[in-house]
TORTITI-935563 format. One record per residue (C-alpha): z, y, x. Coordinates in Angstrom, 2 decimals. Example, Ala and Ser with C-alpha at 12.3 -4.5 7.8 and 13.67 -1.06 7.14 Angstrom:
! residues 2
<node><pz>7.80</pz><py>-4.50</py><px>12.30</px></node>
<node><pz>7.14</pz><py>-1.06</py><px>13.67</px></node>
! end
This chain:
! residues 356
<node><pz>-25.37</pz><py>-17.03</py><px>-3.43</px></node>
<node><pz>-23.33</pz><py>-19.45</py><px>-1.32</px></node>
<node><pz>-19.85</pz><py>-18.58</py><px>-0.10</px></node>
<node><pz>-21.22</pz><py>-18.30</py><px>3.44</px></node>
<node><pz>-23.91</pz><py>-15.85</py><px>2.33</px></node>
<node><pz>-21.37</pz><py>-13.90</py><px>0.31</px></node>
<node><pz>-19.10</pz><py>-13.68</py><px>3.34</px></node>
<node><pz>-21.78</pz><py>-12.27</py><px>5.62</px></node>
<node><pz>-22.80</pz><py>-9.80</py><px>2.92</px></node>
<node><pz>-19.16</pz><py>-8.67</py><px>2.71</px></node>
<node><pz>-19.03</pz><py>-8.13</py><px>6.48</px></node>
<node><pz>-22.21</pz><py>-6.03</py><px>6.27</px></node>
<node><pz>-20.64</pz><py>-4.06</py><px>3.43</px></node>
<node><pz>-17.60</pz><py>-3.31</py><px>5.58</px></node>
<node><pz>-19.85</pz><py>-2.02</py><px>8.36</px></node>
<node><pz>-21.47</pz><py>0.37</py><px>5.87</px></node>
<node><pz>-18.08</pz><py>1.57</py><px>4.61</px></node>
<node><pz>-16.79</pz><py>2.24</py><px>8.14</px></node>
<node><pz>-19.71</pz><py>4.56</py><px>8.83</px></node>
<node><pz>-19.01</pz><py>6.75</py><px>5.79</px></node>
<node><pz>-15.98</pz><py>9.08</py><px>6.05</px></node>
<node><pz>-13.66</pz><py>8.36</py><px>3.12</px></node>
<node><pz>-10.44</pz><py>10.29</py><px>3.63</px></node>
<node><pz>-8.09</pz><py>10.31</py><px>0.65</px></node>
<node><pz>-9.63</pz><py>12.25</py><px>-2.29</px></node>
<node><pz>-12.96</pz><py>12.33</py><px>-0.39</px></node>
<node><pz>-14.12</pz><py>8.79</py><px>-1.22</px></node>
<node><pz>-17.13</pz><py>9.65</py><px>-3.37</px></node>
<node><pz>-19.71</pz><py>8.22</py><px>-0.93</px></node>
<node><pz>-17.90</pz><py>4.93</py><px>-0.36</px></node>
<node><pz>-17.48</pz><py>4.64</py><px>-4.12</px></node>
<node><pz>-21.29</pz><py>4.79</py><px>-4.36</px></node>
<node><pz>-21.59</pz><py>1.96</py><px>-1.83</px></node>
<node><pz>-19.16</pz><py>-0.22</py><px>-3.79</px></node>
<node><pz>-21.05</pz><py>0.57</py><px>-6.99</px></node>
<node><pz>-24.31</pz><py>-0.48</py><px>-5.34</px></node>
<node><pz>-22.76</pz><py>-3.83</py><px>-4.35</px></node>
<node><pz>-21.87</pz><py>-4.38</py><px>-8.00</px></node>
<node><pz>-25.38</pz><py>-3.46</py><px>-9.11</px></node>
<node><pz>-27.17</pz><py>-5.86</py><px>-6.77</px></node>
<node><pz>-24.79</pz><py>-8.68</py><px>-7.76</px></node>
<node><pz>-25.31</pz><py>-8.00</py><px>-11.49</px></node>
<node><pz>-21.70</pz><py>-6.94</py><px>-12.01</px></node>
<node><pz>-21.12</pz><py>-4.61</py><px>-14.96</px></node>
<node><pz>-18.87</pz><py>-2.04</py><px>-13.26</px></node>
<node><pz>-17.35</pz><py>1.28</py><px>-14.23</px></node>
<node><pz>-16.44</pz><py>4.31</py><px>-12.15</px></node>
<node><pz>-13.41</pz><py>6.48</py><px>-12.87</px></node>
<node><pz>-13.19</pz><py>9.36</py><px>-10.40</px></node>
<node><pz>-13.59</pz><py>7.51</py><px>-7.08</px></node>
<node><pz>-12.24</pz><py>4.22</py><px>-8.39</px></node>
<node><pz>-14.76</pz><py>1.40</py><px>-8.91</px></node>
<node><pz>-13.63</pz><py>-1.31</py><px>-11.31</px></node>
<node><pz>-14.92</pz><py>-4.26</py><px>-13.28</px></node>
<node><pz>-13.76</pz><py>-7.22</py><px>-15.35</px></node>
<node><pz>-15.21</pz><py>-10.73</py><px>-15.11</px></node>
<node><pz>-18.28</pz><py>-11.39</py><px>-17.26</px></node>
<node><pz>-16.51</pz><py>-13.72</py><px>-19.69</px></node>
<node><pz>-13.37</pz><py>-11.64</py><px>-20.12</px></node>
<node><pz>-11.18</pz><py>-13.07</py><px>-22.91</px></node>
<node><pz>-8.42</pz><py>-10.90</py><px>-24.35</px></node>
<node><pz>-6.41</pz><py>-13.99</py><px>-25.33</px></node>
<node><pz>-5.96</pz><py>-14.96</py><px>-21.65</px></node>
<node><pz>-3.65</pz><py>-13.46</py><px>-19.00</px></node>
<node><pz>-5.22</pz><py>-11.18</py><px>-16.40</px></node>
<node><pz>-5.09</pz><py>-11.06</py><px>-12.61</px></node>
<node><pz>-5.76</pz><py>-7.78</py><px>-10.81</px></node>
<node><pz>-7.57</pz><py>-7.88</py><px>-7.46</px></node>
<node><pz>-7.03</pz><py>-4.51</py><px>-5.81</px></node>
<node><pz>-7.51</pz><py>-2.80</py><px>-2.48</px></node>
<node><pz>-8.37</pz><py>0.73</py><px>-1.43</px></node>
<node><pz>-11.36</pz><py>2.37</py><px>0.23</px></node>
<node><pz>-9.77</pz><py>5.60</py><px>1.43</px></node>
<node><pz>-8.53</pz><py>6.08</py><px>5.00</px></node>
<node><pz>-6.20</pz><py>8.27</py><px>6.98</px></node>
<node><pz>-7.67</pz><py>10.73</py><px>9.46</px></node>
<node><pz>-8.39</pz><py>9.27</py><px>12.92</px></node>
<node><pz>-5.82</pz><py>10.11</py><px>15.57</px></node>
<node><pz>-6.59</pz><py>11.66</py><px>18.94</px></node>
<node><pz>-6.25</pz><py>8.38</py><px>20.81</px></node>
<node><pz>-9.63</pz><py>7.00</py><px>19.76</px></node>
<node><pz>-11.94</pz><py>6.04</py><px>22.62</px></node>
<node><pz>-14.64</pz><py>4.77</py><px>20.23</px></node>
<node><pz>-16.36</pz><py>6.66</py><px>17.44</px></node>
<node><pz>-14.08</pz><py>6.01</py><px>14.43</px></node>
<node><pz>-17.06</pz><py>6.23</py><px>12.08</px></node>
<node><pz>-19.28</pz><py>3.78</py><px>13.94</px></node>
<node><pz>-19.07</pz><py>0.08</py><px>13.18</px></node>
<node><pz>-18.96</pz><py>-1.59</py><px>16.59</px></node>
<node><pz>-18.74</pz><py>-5.37</py><px>17.08</px></node>
<node><pz>-17.34</pz><py>-6.51</py><px>20.43</px></node>
<node><pz>-15.77</pz><py>-9.85</py><px>21.34</px></node>
<node><pz>-15.47</pz><py>-10.90</py><px>17.71</px></node>
<node><pz>-13.81</pz><py>-7.65</py><px>16.69</px></node>
<node><pz>-15.23</pz><py>-5.15</py><px>14.20</px></node>
<node><pz>-14.04</pz><py>-1.69</py><px>15.25</px></node>
<node><pz>-13.92</pz><py>1.40</py><px>13.06</px></node>
<node><pz>-11.61</pz><py>3.58</py><px>10.98</px></node>
<node><pz>-10.46</pz><py>1.67</py><px>7.92</px></node>
<node><pz>-11.71</pz><py>-1.69</py><px>9.21</px></node>
<node><pz>-8.22</pz><py>-3.20</py><px>9.15</px></node>
<node><pz>-6.54</pz><py>-0.87</py><px>6.65</px></node>
<node><pz>-7.83</pz><py>-1.88</py><px>4.28</px></node>
<node><pz>-11.59</pz><py>-2.39</py><px>4.49</px></node>
<node><pz>-11.36</pz><py>-6.06</py><px>5.43</px></node>
<node><pz>-9.13</pz><py>-6.71</py><px>2.44</px></node>
<node><pz>-11.34</pz><py>-4.66</py><px>0.13</px></node>
<node><pz>-14.60</pz><py>-6.44</py><px>0.92</px></node>
<node><pz>-12.88</pz><py>-9.84</py><px>0.93</px></node>
<node><pz>-11.44</pz><py>-9.28</py><px>-2.54</px></node>
<node><pz>-14.73</pz><py>-7.87</py><px>-3.81</px></node>
<node><pz>-16.56</pz><py>-10.93</py><px>-2.46</px></node>
<node><pz>-13.96</pz><py>-13.16</py><px>-4.13</px></node>
<node><pz>-14.34</pz><py>-11.33</py><px>-7.44</px></node>
<node><pz>-18.12</pz><py>-11.67</py><px>-7.12</px></node>
<node><pz>-17.73</pz><py>-15.42</py><px>-6.50</px></node>
<node><pz>-15.90</pz><py>-15.86</py><px>-9.82</px></node>
<node><pz>-17.59</pz><py>-13.10</py><px>-11.84</px></node>
<node><pz>-20.21</pz><py>-15.22</py><px>-13.63</px></node>
<node><pz>-18.03</pz><py>-18.31</py><px>-14.13</px></node>
<node><pz>-17.08</pz><py>-19.36</py><px>-17.65</px></node>
<node><pz>-13.84</pz><py>-20.85</py><px>-18.96</px></node>
<node><pz>-11.51</pz><py>-19.44</py><px>-16.33</px></node>
<node><pz>-7.78</pz><py>-19.80</py><px>-17.03</px></node>
<node><pz>-7.22</pz><py>-16.11</py><px>-16.24</px></node>
<node><pz>-9.30</pz><py>-12.99</py><px>-16.57</px></node>
<node><pz>-10.04</pz><py>-11.09</py><px>-13.38</px></node>
<node><pz>-10.06</pz><py>-7.32</py><px>-12.93</px></node>
<node><pz>-11.24</pz><py>-5.78</py><px>-9.66</px></node>
<node><pz>-10.28</pz><py>-2.22</py><px>-8.71</px></node>
<node><pz>-11.54</pz><py>-0.65</py><px>-5.50</px></node>
<node><pz>-9.14</pz><py>2.27</py><px>-5.57</px></node>
<node><pz>-8.94</pz><py>5.74</py><px>-4.08</px></node>
<node><pz>-6.10</pz><py>7.87</py><px>-2.72</px></node>
<node><pz>-3.83</pz><py>5.01</py><px>-1.63</px></node>
<node><pz>-3.05</pz><py>6.58</py><px>1.75</px></node>
<node><pz>-1.96</pz><py>9.86</py><px>0.15</px></node>
<node><pz>-0.28</pz><py>8.33</py><px>-2.93</px></node>
<node><pz>-2.58</pz><py>10.68</py><px>-4.83</px></node>
<node><pz>-2.76</pz><py>11.18</py><px>-8.57</px></node>
<node><pz>-6.30</pz><py>9.75</py><px>-8.90</px></node>
<node><pz>-5.68</pz><py>6.36</py><px>-7.34</px></node>
<node><pz>-4.63</pz><py>3.01</py><px>-8.78</px></node>
<node><pz>-1.78</pz><py>4.67</py><px>-10.69</px></node>
<node><pz>-4.36</pz><py>6.59</py><px>-12.75</px></node>
<node><pz>-6.20</pz><py>3.36</py><px>-13.61</px></node>
<node><pz>-3.38</pz><py>1.44</py><px>-15.25</px></node>
<node><pz>-3.92</pz><py>3.07</py><px>-18.65</px></node>
<node><pz>-7.68</pz><py>2.48</py><px>-18.40</px></node>
<node><pz>-8.07</pz><py>-1.11</py><px>-17.21</px></node>
<node><pz>-6.87</pz><py>-4.08</py><px>-19.29</px></node>
<node><pz>-3.19</pz><py>-5.00</py><px>-19.22</px></node>
<node><pz>-2.35</pz><py>-6.79</py><px>-15.98</px></node>
<node><pz>-0.08</pz><py>-9.84</py><px>-15.85</px></node>
<node><pz>-0.06</pz><py>-10.42</py><px>-12.08</px></node>
<node><pz>-1.77</pz><py>-8.74</py><px>-9.12</px></node>
<node><pz>-3.03</pz><py>-9.44</py><px>-5.63</px></node>
<node><pz>-2.94</pz><py>-6.22</py><px>-3.63</px></node>
<node><pz>-5.13</pz><py>-6.37</py><px>-0.54</px></node>
<node><pz>-3.37</pz><py>-5.07</py><px>2.55</px></node>
<node><pz>-3.42</pz><py>-6.64</py><px>6.03</px></node>
<node><pz>-0.81</pz><py>-9.44</py><px>6.10</px></node>
<node><pz>-2.58</pz><py>-11.97</py><px>8.37</px></node>
<node><pz>-3.19</pz><py>-13.80</py><px>5.06</px></node>
<node><pz>0.52</pz><py>-14.53</py><px>4.69</px></node>
<node><pz>2.19</pz><py>-13.94</py><px>1.33</px></node>
<node><pz>4.25</pz><py>-10.75</py><px>1.09</px></node>
<node><pz>6.20</pz><py>-11.72</py><px>-2.04</px></node>
<node><pz>8.29</pz><py>-8.54</py><px>-2.03</px></node>
<node><pz>7.80</pz><py>-4.99</py><px>-0.80</px></node>
<node><pz>10.28</pz><py>-2.20</py><px>-0.31</px></node>
<node><pz>10.03</pz><py>0.91</py><px>-2.43</px></node>
<node><pz>10.26</pz><py>4.44</py><px>-1.09</px></node>
<node><pz>12.17</pz><py>7.58</py><px>-1.99</px></node>
<node><pz>11.91</pz><py>10.76</py><px>0.05</px></node>
<node><pz>14.86</pz><py>13.10</py><px>-0.43</px></node>
<node><pz>15.24</pz><py>16.76</py><px>0.43</px></node>
<node><pz>18.83</pz><py>17.45</py><px>1.45</px></node>
<node><pz>20.53</pz><py>20.77</py><px>2.15</px></node>
<node><pz>23.70</pz><py>21.39</py><px>4.16</px></node>
<node><pz>25.10</pz><py>24.82</py><px>3.32</px></node>
<node><pz>27.26</pz><py>27.20</py><px>5.31</px></node>
<node><pz>27.93</pz><py>30.88</py><px>5.89</px></node>
<node><pz>25.25</pz><py>33.00</py><px>7.53</px></node>
<node><pz>26.39</pz><py>35.40</py><px>10.22</px></node>
<node><pz>25.55</pz><py>37.20</py><px>13.46</px></node>
<node><pz>25.80</pz><py>34.80</py><px>16.37</px></node>
<node><pz>28.15</pz><py>37.20</py><px>18.21</px></node>
<node><pz>30.92</pz><py>36.89</py><px>15.58</px></node>
<node><pz>33.27</pz><py>33.99</py><px>14.77</px></node>
<node><pz>32.06</pz><py>31.61</py><px>12.06</px></node>
<node><pz>33.96</pz><py>28.49</py><px>11.03</px></node>
<node><pz>31.36</pz><py>27.56</py><px>8.45</px></node>
<node><pz>28.23</pz><py>27.27</py><px>10.59</px></node>
<node><pz>25.88</pz><py>24.97</py><px>8.61</px></node>
<node><pz>24.39</pz><py>23.58</py><px>11.82</px></node>
<node><pz>27.83</pz><py>22.36</py><px>12.91</px></node>
<node><pz>28.54</pz><py>21.20</py><px>9.36</px></node>
<node><pz>25.44</pz><py>19.04</py><px>9.66</px></node>
<node><pz>27.03</pz><py>16.90</py><px>12.39</px></node>
<node><pz>29.37</pz><py>15.20</py><px>9.90</px></node>
<node><pz>26.62</pz><py>14.93</py><px>7.33</px></node>
<node><pz>24.30</pz><py>13.21</py><px>9.80</px></node>
<node><pz>27.10</pz><py>10.79</py><px>10.71</px></node>
<node><pz>27.53</pz><py>10.04</py><px>7.02</px></node>
<node><pz>23.85</pz><py>9.21</py><px>6.59</px></node>
<node><pz>23.85</pz><py>7.16</py><px>9.79</px></node>
<node><pz>26.83</pz><py>5.03</py><px>8.76</px></node>
<node><pz>26.27</pz><py>4.71</py><px>5.00</px></node>
<node><pz>25.55</pz><py>1.19</py><px>3.76</px></node>
<node><pz>24.33</pz><py>0.02</py><px>0.37</px></node>
<node><pz>26.18</pz><py>-2.95</py><px>-1.11</px></node>
<node><pz>23.31</pz><py>-5.10</py><px>-2.35</px></node>
<node><pz>21.27</pz><py>-7.12</py><px>0.14</px></node>
<node><pz>18.00</pz><py>-8.82</py><px>-0.77</px></node>
<node><pz>17.28</pz><py>-12.35</py><px>0.38</px></node>
<node><pz>13.64</pz><py>-11.39</py><px>0.98</px></node>
<node><pz>13.79</pz><py>-7.68</py><px>1.87</px></node>
<node><pz>17.21</pz><py>-7.34</py><px>3.48</px></node>
<node><pz>19.20</pz><py>-4.10</py><px>3.24</px></node>
<node><pz>18.15</pz><py>-0.73</py><px>1.89</px></node>
<node><pz>17.23</pz><py>1.37</py><px>4.94</px></node>
<node><pz>18.05</pz><py>5.08</py><px>5.00</px></node>
<node><pz>16.82</pz><py>7.32</py><px>7.80</px></node>
<node><pz>17.03</pz><py>11.06</py><px>8.40</px></node>
<node><pz>13.54</pz><py>11.91</py><px>9.62</px></node>
<node><pz>13.38</pz><py>15.73</py><px>9.68</px></node>
<node><pz>15.76</pz><py>18.61</py><px>10.27</px></node>
<node><pz>15.07</pz><py>22.33</py><px>10.08</px></node>
<node><pz>17.21</pz><py>25.48</py><px>10.30</px></node>
<node><pz>17.26</pz><py>28.99</py><px>11.69</px></node>
<node><pz>14.55</pz><py>31.46</py><px>12.58</px></node>
<node><pz>16.07</pz><py>33.58</py><px>15.35</px></node>
<node><pz>18.46</pz><py>33.05</py><px>18.25</px></node>
<node><pz>21.10</pz><py>35.58</py><px>17.21</px></node>
<node><pz>21.54</pz><py>34.64</py><px>13.55</px></node>
<node><pz>23.41</pz><py>31.70</py><px>12.03</px></node>
<node><pz>21.37</pz><py>30.46</py><px>9.06</px></node>
<node><pz>22.77</pz><py>29.89</py><px>5.60</px></node>
<node><pz>21.64</pz><py>26.26</py><px>5.40</px></node>
<node><pz>20.11</pz><py>23.32</py><px>7.21</px></node>
<node><pz>17.34</pz><py>21.37</py><px>5.52</px></node>
<node><pz>17.03</pz><py>17.62</py><px>6.03</px></node>
<node><pz>14.46</pz><py>15.06</py><px>4.93</px></node>
<node><pz>15.79</pz><py>11.57</py><px>4.25</px></node>
<node><pz>13.53</pz><py>8.51</py><px>4.02</px></node>
<node><pz>14.97</pz><py>5.62</py><px>1.96</px></node>
<node><pz>13.30</pz><py>2.19</py><px>1.83</px></node>
<node><pz>14.58</pz><py>0.43</py><px>-1.27</px></node>
<node><pz>14.97</pz><py>-3.32</py><px>-1.68</px></node>
<node><pz>14.41</pz><py>-5.22</py><px>-4.91</px></node>
<node><pz>18.11</pz><py>-5.19</py><px>-5.83</px></node>
<node><pz>17.97</pz><py>-1.51</py><px>-6.82</px></node>
<node><pz>15.73</pz><py>0.70</py><px>-8.89</px></node>
<node><pz>14.81</pz><py>4.03</py><px>-7.34</px></node>
<node><pz>16.83</pz><py>5.76</py><px>-10.05</px></node>
<node><pz>19.95</pz><py>3.78</py><px>-9.08</px></node>
<node><pz>19.55</pz><py>4.83</py><px>-5.44</px></node>
<node><pz>19.11</pz><py>8.46</py><px>-6.44</px></node>
<node><pz>22.21</pz><py>8.34</py><px>-8.65</px></node>
<node><pz>24.29</pz><py>6.78</py><px>-5.86</px></node>
<node><pz>23.29</pz><py>9.34</py><px>-3.25</px></node>
<node><pz>23.64</pz><py>12.34</py><px>-5.55</px></node>
<node><pz>27.16</pz><py>11.19</py><px>-6.43</px></node>
<node><pz>28.29</pz><py>10.28</py><px>-2.91</px></node>
<node><pz>26.37</pz><py>12.32</py><px>-0.32</px></node>
<node><pz>28.34</pz><py>15.16</py><px>1.30</px></node>
<node><pz>25.51</pz><py>17.64</py><px>0.67</px></node>
<node><pz>22.93</pz><py>18.59</py><px>-1.91</px></node>
<node><pz>20.22</pz><py>15.93</py><px>-2.16</px></node>
<node><pz>17.16</pz><py>15.85</py><px>-4.45</px></node>
<node><pz>14.48</pz><py>13.12</py><px>-4.70</px></node>
<node><pz>10.87</pz><py>14.23</py><px>-4.49</px></node>
<node><pz>9.70</pz><py>11.32</py><px>-6.66</px></node>
<node><pz>11.10</pz><py>8.11</py><px>-8.10</px></node>
<node><pz>7.81</pz><py>6.39</py><px>-8.91</px></node>
<node><pz>7.31</pz><py>4.33</py><px>-5.71</px></node>
<node><pz>9.50</pz><py>1.38</py><px>-6.63</px></node>
<node><pz>10.03</pz><py>-1.92</py><px>-4.86</px></node>
<node><pz>7.93</pz><py>-4.83</py><px>-6.07</px></node>
<node><pz>8.08</pz><py>-8.61</py><px>-5.99</px></node>
<node><pz>6.85</pz><py>-11.89</py><px>-7.43</px></node>
<node><pz>8.72</pz><py>-15.08</py><px>-8.24</px></node>
<node><pz>8.27</pz><py>-17.52</py><px>-5.36</px></node>
<node><pz>7.67</pz><py>-20.24</py><px>-7.96</px></node>
<node><pz>4.74</pz><py>-18.39</py><px>-9.54</px></node>
<node><pz>1.65</pz><py>-20.60</py><px>-9.47</px></node>
<node><pz>-0.24</pz><py>-17.99</py><px>-7.43</px></node>
<node><pz>2.36</pz><py>-18.21</py><px>-4.67</px></node>
<node><pz>2.68</pz><py>-21.97</py><px>-4.89</px></node>
<node><pz>-1.10</pz><py>-22.24</py><px>-4.49</px></node>
<node><pz>-0.85</pz><py>-20.17</py><px>-1.31</px></node>
<node><pz>2.06</pz><py>-22.18</py><px>0.05</px></node>
<node><pz>0.09</pz><py>-25.38</py><px>-0.56</px></node>
<node><pz>-2.57</pz><py>-23.94</py><px>1.78</px></node>
<node><pz>0.01</pz><py>-23.40</py><px>4.53</px></node>
<node><pz>0.66</pz><py>-19.74</py><px>3.83</px></node>
<node><pz>4.15</pz><py>-18.41</py><px>4.60</px></node>
<node><pz>6.17</pz><py>-16.00</py><px>2.44</px></node>
<node><pz>7.99</pz><py>-12.88</py><px>3.63</px></node>
<node><pz>9.22</pz><py>-9.46</py><px>2.56</px></node>
<node><pz>7.25</pz><py>-6.39</py><px>3.61</px></node>
<node><pz>8.91</pz><py>-3.14</py><px>4.73</px></node>
<node><pz>5.73</pz><py>-1.07</py><px>4.29</px></node>
<node><pz>4.48</pz><py>0.62</py><px>1.14</px></node>
<node><pz>1.25</pz><py>-0.10</py><px>-0.73</px></node>
<node><pz>-0.25</pz><py>0.34</py><px>-4.19</px></node>
<node><pz>2.09</pz><py>-2.42</py><px>-5.33</px></node>
<node><pz>4.62</pz><py>0.36</py><px>-5.82</px></node>
<node><pz>2.80</pz><py>1.73</py><px>-8.88</px></node>
<node><pz>2.55</pz><py>-1.64</py><px>-10.65</px></node>
<node><pz>5.05</pz><py>-2.82</py><px>-13.23</px></node>
<node><pz>3.90</pz><py>-6.45</py><px>-13.19</px></node>
<node><pz>4.61</pz><py>-9.15</py><px>-10.61</px></node>
<node><pz>2.44</pz><py>-8.76</py><px>-7.51</px></node>
<node><pz>1.81</pz><py>-10.18</py><px>-4.08</px></node>
<node><pz>0.47</pz><py>-8.36</py><px>-1.02</px></node>
<node><pz>-2.08</pz><py>-10.54</py><px>0.75</px></node>
<node><pz>-5.01</pz><py>-9.78</py><px>2.99</px></node>
<node><pz>-6.87</pz><py>-10.30</py><px>6.28</px></node>
<node><pz>-5.96</pz><py>-8.16</py><px>9.27</px></node>
<node><pz>-2.68</pz><py>-7.18</py><px>10.87</px></node>
<node><pz>-0.61</pz><py>-4.24</py><px>9.60</px></node>
<node><pz>0.39</pz><py>-3.43</py><px>13.19</px></node>
<node><pz>-3.21</pz><py>-2.27</py><px>13.79</px></node>
<node><pz>-3.18</pz><py>0.11</py><px>10.83</px></node>
<node><pz>-3.44</pz><py>3.81</py><px>11.68</px></node>
<node><pz>-3.81</pz><py>3.01</py><px>15.39</px></node>
<node><pz>-6.50</pz><py>4.26</py><px>17.78</px></node>
<node><pz>-9.62</pz><py>2.07</py><px>17.96</px></node>
<node><pz>-8.62</pz><py>0.21</py><px>14.81</px></node>
<node><pz>-10.30</pz><py>-3.17</py><px>14.39</px></node>
<node><pz>-10.34</pz><py>-6.41</py><px>12.43</px></node>
<node><pz>-11.56</pz><py>-9.77</py><px>13.68</px></node>
<node><pz>-14.73</pz><py>-11.00</py><px>11.99</px></node>
<node><pz>-13.08</pz><py>-14.41</py><px>11.66</px></node>
<node><pz>-10.17</pz><py>-12.82</py><px>9.78</px></node>
<node><pz>-12.57</pz><py>-11.67</py><px>7.07</px></node>
<node><pz>-14.14</pz><py>-15.13</py><px>6.87</px></node>
<node><pz>-10.69</pz><py>-16.70</py><px>6.59</px></node>
<node><pz>-9.58</pz><py>-14.09</py><px>4.06</px></node>
<node><pz>-12.43</pz><py>-14.79</py><px>1.67</px></node>
<node><pz>-11.98</pz><py>-18.53</py><px>2.06</px></node>
<node><pz>-8.24</pz><py>-18.43</py><px>1.33</px></node>
<node><pz>-8.59</pz><py>-15.99</py><px>-1.59</px></node>
<node><pz>-11.18</pz><py>-18.27</py><px>-3.19</px></node>
<node><pz>-9.14</pz><py>-21.42</py><px>-2.60</px></node>
<node><pz>-5.95</pz><py>-19.90</py><px>-4.03</px></node>
<node><pz>-7.71</pz><py>-18.56</py><px>-7.10</px></node>
<node><pz>-9.71</pz><py>-21.76</py><px>-7.64</px></node>
<node><pz>-6.40</pz><py>-23.60</py><px>-7.91</px></node>
<node><pz>-5.16</pz><py>-21.46</py><px>-10.80</px></node>
<node><pz>-8.40</pz><py>-20.25</py><px>-12.40</px></node>
<node><pz>-10.06</pz><py>-23.61</py><px>-12.87</px></node>
<node><pz>-9.08</pz><py>-27.07</py><px>-14.03</px></node>
<node><pz>-10.18</pz><py>-28.53</py><px>-10.74</px></node>
! end
């Protein structure tokens, strides 16, 4: 199959995926579609839960391995849709539908790329493809569950919409639950320890706190109070105010270091929900990145989270589509973006996989 034929097959595959609901943990039907693609292209695949994965035909354990990964789950459509989110509609060069941009275009482009190289012998790297589940929910049966099953990965391309620019670093995420305590009382009586008033100084502390280490690629750690909750009735002062704090971590800190800092310095109780969604990056001089730069691709740091966060190896986020369209009403991807995505993926990998 020529690259052109492969590209149009990938676009047809994306249309099929759009028309099958695949909310996080409900991806069984789209997993079947990905499995069928593998079957008709003579790819020896495996299925683990709703993850479809395969290694290249001439896998060699003595060689390093590149992971090609994107996800086939989606968020739920929002109320702003004017088009059917589960109908693949092509208008003015745009392919509309839920998951078209995030991350269906990336998924089918990477799968087409993997298919292009699958039967080739004497590659410099092995390839592993994982079409993963539960990315949008950071679920327990997504890519994180596959790392002990697939071969050891040396470097990864994670498919998310980046306009085919090279996101060489990505911020990690920690969500904290914080509690500001005080003295409960009847609203009619004096109370100098009202936790709601105590929260004013705490909020100012969070607003003004700065972390010392700045990343050249990702900038500063960003901390934001995103939720606040207290009290159940008008005439009673509550005993505490609950806050939720969202922290986006640069590559100068581990999540554990951020948690230790805040638990030592914050003027209230603060507990992390999880420390597993770490920042990620790749050396700009890595041959994968240099191959992309040689094709005119730019490098940048991404503030948004992806499945990169569960990987311990170097990784780059790269894919067709625009992240600003993700999770929006009437989501779409340009057909030409998919064509370009497959072309650039193949050119980058040809540079490092073959002695061209």
